[in-house]
N, C-alpha and C positions, 0 to 999 in steps of 0.2 A: 201704522207703526205699532209695534208691540215690544214692551220690555218688562222685565221682572225685577223687583227690588227684594233682595234677600233679607231674611230675618237677622242676618249678621249685623245689620245697621243698628240693631238694638244693643249690641255688646258694649260699646263705649258709653252709651247712655245708662245702661245697667250699672256698670262699674262706677261711674261718677255719682249716680244716685246712692249707691251703697256707701261710698266714701263720705258723701255729704251728710247723710242721715246718721251714720255711726259716729262721725266726728263731732257733729253738733250735739249729740246726746251722750258722748263718751263718758263723761263724768257722772251722769245721772243714772245710767243703766248698768245693771249687772251683766256678767257674761251671758247668762241664760236669756236675759231680755234682749241683748244684742243679737243673739241667735234667732229669737223670734222676729225681730225687725228685719234682719238679713233674709230670713226664710220668706217673710211676707213680700219683700221687694223681689226676690227671685221668683216667687209664685206669680206675682203681678206681671212680670215680664214674660213668664212662660205662657200665661193666658193670652197676652198680647200676641206673642209669637204664634201660638196655636190657632188663634182666631183670625189673624190678618195676614200672615206671611206664609209663603212668598206672596208678595203684593204685586199683582199683575195690572199693568196699565195698557189699554188698547185704544188706539185712535184711528181715525180714517176708515178704510174699508174693513179693518179688523175689529172695529168697535162693536160692542153688543148693540144690536138694532132691535131687540125684542121689546114688546110692550112692558112697561114698568110693573104692572100688576102681576104679570106672569113670573116675576122675580121673587114673589113672596109665596111660600108654601103654607097655605091655610089648612091643609089636611091635618086632622088630629090623629091619624093612624100612627101607631107607634110599634116599634119592634126593638130588637136588641141594639139597634144603632143609637138609641137614646141613652144607653149606659155611659158613654163618655161624657154626655151632657149632664147626667146626674152627678157624675164624679167631679166635673170641672169646677163647680162653684161650692162644693162642700167645704174645701179648705178655706174659702173666703169667710164662711160663717165661723169656722174654728178660729181664724185670726181675729175676726171681729170680737169674739168672746174673750180672747186673750189680751186684746189691745184696747178695747173700749171700756170706759169707766162704768157706763150704764148700758146694760144689754137686756133684750127681751126677744122672745120668739117672733113677735110681730116685726120688730126692727130688723132682725136677721132675714126674714122672708122679704121684707121691703128692699133691703140692701141687695139681696140676690136677684130680685126682680129688676131693680133699676140697673144693675150692672149688666144683666143679661139683655134687657131691653136696649141699652146703649150699644152693646156689641151687635145686636141684630140690626139696629138702625144704621150704624156705621158700615156694616157689611152691605146692607141694601144700597146706601148712598154711594159707596165705592163701586159697587156693581153698576149702578145706574149712570153715574157721572164719569167713571174712569174705565168702564168696560171690564171690571174685575170678574172673578169667577165665583165669588162667594155670594150666596143669596140669604135672604131673611127666612126664618122658619119658625112658625108658631110653636111647633113641638119642642124645638130647642129652648125657646123662652120658658115654656112650662117645665121642662126637665131640669133646666138650670135652676129655676126657682125652687123646685122640689128638692134638688140636690143641696141648696143652701139650707133649707129647712132640716134635712137629714143631718147635715154637718153640725148645725147648731144643737139639735137634739142629742147627738152623739157626745159632743163635748160637755154639754150640761149634765148628761147622764154620768160621764166619767168623773166630773167634779163632785157629783152627788154621792157616788159610791166610794170614791177614794178617800183615804184619811185626810184630815185637815193639813197635815204637814207633808203632803204628797210631793214627790219630785216634780210632777207636772206643774204644780203651782209656781215654781221658780221661773217659769217662762211667761208668766202674766206681767203686763206692764203696769198694773195697779194692784192694790191689795184686794184679796178675794172678797172682803166684806163689802166692797163697793158694787159688786154685781147684783 
């Protein structure tokens, strides 16, 4: 038996999450900060959608019968296909800088690595146990982590060269002096 779960199942969850977060913090957040939170929630659901959906489940004769180790790409050879992975977690580091009280390049890289590692492990497990079509890839893990590093360095650079009263600072959830 084989069936597919569409990414549309995320839509109600996305809307409820936005509503609850923005309602809970409505009095405490400015319009710009609400935009930051809403954009972060949208980004998070977009990453979920791009990395896991459509979610295919295969059982019986359709189940993936291959060796589990063959489902992990250990090759470090890279080409232009790494570009989407470089881009995917760069916004995560930008949101981290805008939303966290204390930030550092090491924490941004660690966050990018942990999120990417979690995605790869979940893709591997869904492939192994449910016969899905996504596999784990070491190059994706490295590219996502480097993307988080680049995103963090970019936002730090922008906040370094822009004036203290920059429009961009209105989107931060904390005072700039706390970074």
